N, C-alpha and C positions, 0 to 999 in steps of 0.2 A: 565110481562116481555116482552110479544107478542106486547103489546100496545108500548111499547118504541123502539121496532126496527126501524121502520122509522128514528125516532131522530137520533139513534144511527149512520145509513146508511148515513144520511146527514152529520153529524159531520165527519164522514170517508170521506165523498166526498170533505168537506169543507177543510181538513187536506190535502188530496192527492191534489187537486186543487191548493191550495195556496203553498204548502210544496216543491212539486217537483218543479214548478220554481225557487223557492229561491234556494233548493239545486243545480238546474243546473247553475244558477249565480254565487253561492258561488264556483262550480267547475271551471266556465270558469275563474275566479277572481283567484283562484290558479293556473291554467293553464299558465295565462299571469305573473303572478308574477315569476313562477319558469322558466318561458323562458326569461323574461327580460334582464337578464345578457348575454344570448345567443344572443338576437338581437340587444345588443349594441357591440358586437366580443367576437367571442367563443374564448376559450383558448386551448393552445395545447393540453393538457392533456384530455380534456372531447370533441374536436370539430374535430380531425383530424380522418379520416378513412383510413385504408391499405387494399386494395383488391387485391387478388393475380389475375395476368392476365394469366400468361403461365410460362412453365418450372417447376424446381422443386419446391417443396414446402417448402424448406429450402436450404440454404447457402448463398452464395454472391448475391446480387441482384442489377439490373438496377431499377432505381424508374422513374416512369412516372407522371409528371405533366402536366395539360391541364392550356394553356393559351387561353381561350375561348371568345369570343365577346369582346366589348368596353371595353378599358382599364379605370378603375376610380381609385381613390385613396379613402382610407376608406374600409370599410366591407360592403359586401353586405347583405341584408337583407330578410325577407318575401316579403318586397312589390318591391324589386327590382327584375329585369327580370333574368330568369334562367341563360341565358347565359351573364353572366357578369366577365370580369375580375377584380375583386377587389384586389388591392394591399395588403391591410387588411387581405385578406384571403389567398393570395398566397405566402406571405411572411413566414408566419407560417410553410407553407409546405416545403418552400425551407429552412428554418433552421432546420425542421426535418431530411431533406434528408442530411443535413450538419452532423447533430449529431450523426445520427445513423450509427454504425460501420458496420452493415451488407449490408449497402448500399454503392456500390462503384464507380457507375456512375448515372448522372442524365440525362434524355431525357425530354424535353420541346416539347409538341405537341402543336403548334402555330396555331391559327386558329383565327385571329383578325384584324381590319382595325386600330387598334392602338385606341388613346384617350388622356387621361389627361397625360401633360408632367409629372406632379409630381407622379402620378400613375406608369406611365412606368419608371421614374428614382429610384423610391422605389424598382422596381421588380430587375431593373438592378443592383442596389446598394446591395442587398441581394444577387444574383447569383454573383458577385464580390468576396463574402466572402466565397464561398462555395469551399473548397479545395479539389475537386474532378472532374473527368473532365463531363463537360456538354456538351450535344449534343441537337441541334435543328432539329426537323421535321416541316416545313411549310407544311400547309395543303392548304384549299382553299385561304386564303388571310393571309399575314403576312406582314402589311404595316406600314409605318411609327413609331409609338411607338411600335409596334410588332416587327419592324425590328431593332429599337434603343435595345431592352432588348436582343435581339438575339446575339447583339455583344460581349457577354461575351461566346459565345459557341466555343469550339474546332473546331466542325465539324457542318457545317449547311447542312440538306440535304432537296431537294425539289421536289415537282411533277413537271413535264415538263410544267404543265398548272397552277401552283400556282403565284399568282400575290403578287408580293413582291415590296420591294424598298420604295416609295413616301417618301423619305428624304426630310424632311423639317416641317415648323412650320405653323400653320394657326391658325388665331384667327376671329371670327366672330362677329359682332356688330349689334344688331336689332337697326332700326329707325323706331318708331311707331307715329311719330309726326304728318304724314297726317291721319292715323287712328284716333288718339285723335282730331285732329281737327273735323273731322267729327261727331264724336261722340258729339263733344261738352265739353272735358275733357279737363283740362289745369292743369300742376302739376308744382307746385312751388318749387323750389331746394333752400335751405338754407345752404352754404356751406362756408368752415374755409377759403378756397383758392382756386384760379382759374382753378385748376387741380382737386379738390377734386372728382367731379362728371364725370372722365373720363368714357368714354363709357356708358354717361347717354341713354338710347333708346329714349327718349321723345324730343330729339332734335338732330339738323345737328350735326355730328361732326365735328371740326375746322381742317383746315390745320396742326395747331401747332400740335393739339391733335393726328392727324394722325402719324405726325413725331415721335411722343414721343412712340404710339405704334409698329410703324415701327422699332425704336431701340432696343425696347424689344425684338421682334420678330427676329431681325438680331442677337441678343445677343444669344439668344436661339438656333437658328440655327447654329451658328457657335459651339455651345457646341456639336450638333448633329452630326455636319461633324468631330469634333475631336474626337468624340466616335467612328464613323464608321472608320476614318483614322486608328485608334489604334487598333480596334477590326480585320479589314481585313489586317491591314499592307500595306494599301495603301497610297501613297502621299495625303497631303491634297488637291491640285490641281486637282488631279485624281477624288478624291471623290466629289468636287464641280462640276465638268463638268458632274457628273451622277446624282448629289442631285439638281435635279431642280423640285421636286416633283410627277414626273411622276412615274407610277407602270412599273415593267417589270416581264415578263414571267419568270418561273422557268428556263427552257432554256437559255432566253436573260441574266439572272441573274447569271448564272454558266459563261457563255462566258463573262461576264464583270467582274468576280472576286467577285462579291458580296457575292455570297453562293458558296460552295464548290462541290456537288454532286447533281444528278437526283438519285431518290429512292425512297422508302417506309418506313411505319413503322418498319419493318423486319430490313432494312438496317439501321436505325438509331438504334435502339438496338443494333446490331451487333457493330455498331462500338463503342458505348458505352462500350459496354462489353469488346471491345477490348484497347480499353482507360484505363478502369477499371480494366485490368487484370486478368479477371475473367476466369479461365479455364473451358471448358465445356460450356454446354448450360447455360445462366443467368438465375435466378430466377427474374421475372419480375412482380413488382409491381406497384400499381396504387397508389399515397397519394392524398386524396382530404376533402377537408372540409366539415364534418358532418352538417347533418341538425339540425336547431334547432328543439325544439319540437313544435311549431307552425308551420314551415314548415311541419313536418312530418303529424301532424295534418290535414293541408290543402291538404296535397298530398292523403292521406287516404279516404279523402271524394271526391277527386275528383275535387275541387275547386282550381283554380289558379287566383289570384288576381293580378298576376305581370305584366299582358300586359297591364290593363288599367291604373295602377299606373304609370309603367314605361313610357307610353307615355305621359300623361300629367305631371309627374315632371320632366323627364329626357328632353322633348320638351322644357318647359319652362325654365328651367335652361340652358340648351344650347344655347337657343336662345335671352333670356334676360339679361343672365348675363355675363359679359366681362370675358373672357377666354382663355387660351393658349392651344393647344393642339397637340400633334404628332399624327394626324388622317388623314386618307385617304377619302376625300371627292367626291365622283363620282358625 
């Protein structure tokens, strides 16, 4: 028996050496499969979290929702930057606030330079469907698309130093023709019509194509002006005078009627509680999207892949893909 011990230990070593990596791979596969549905878009029942912020632990509540970072359409995932206001994540939170009977008012904590026209409008449309008072607190920046969605608010509070406004539309189109010439690479485009490759980054834009995009920009801008006119109760021409793309400080915005009052988070919450007819101190809760399993695992290990992924993917998408944005571009 003793003569066979080396062989037994060798067998045990082989099993452990090959078996443990295989088990680790199987565990990783199971983890990826389990979180795949969450990565494609979490559902209301499993992905929304409610955190108590202040006030009583029960009773009528004011809900806080963060609009933080560039606005995008769709849902953020583990490879997106942490500070991103994705409409696919925010709209379900708005729906939760609208459906819960204990939530009497909603405060949006807005800190965003704006972003996607579609994403901004999706959040705006969802807020229009909330039959409860909405109050906006603008923080560092609430510009362009962030100002657009704030037009659903009954009351807008700003810090004196907030930068807001930037009412307008921007479209940026890369021209890499000279770079392509330098590296000796030529792109051949086969198209069904002369306008099929509008915004092609590998050639100069023609005057006719500029005119096409300008009409699109103007149409989107007109809608933005109408949204502000309706939201602030201002004549359209007065809005146009202010809507040349510039940003305003919080104090300037109050003076111009673009927002309602100077204040802080407690002022916005107090206003929301008042509009929501909450007696006494309100219960304040924060609604937020829950982390996916993979996000939780990555955060637990201290590794965050978002910065590099966001730089490479978002920069290329923004610079090389034709798009319209309600975004402040400093």
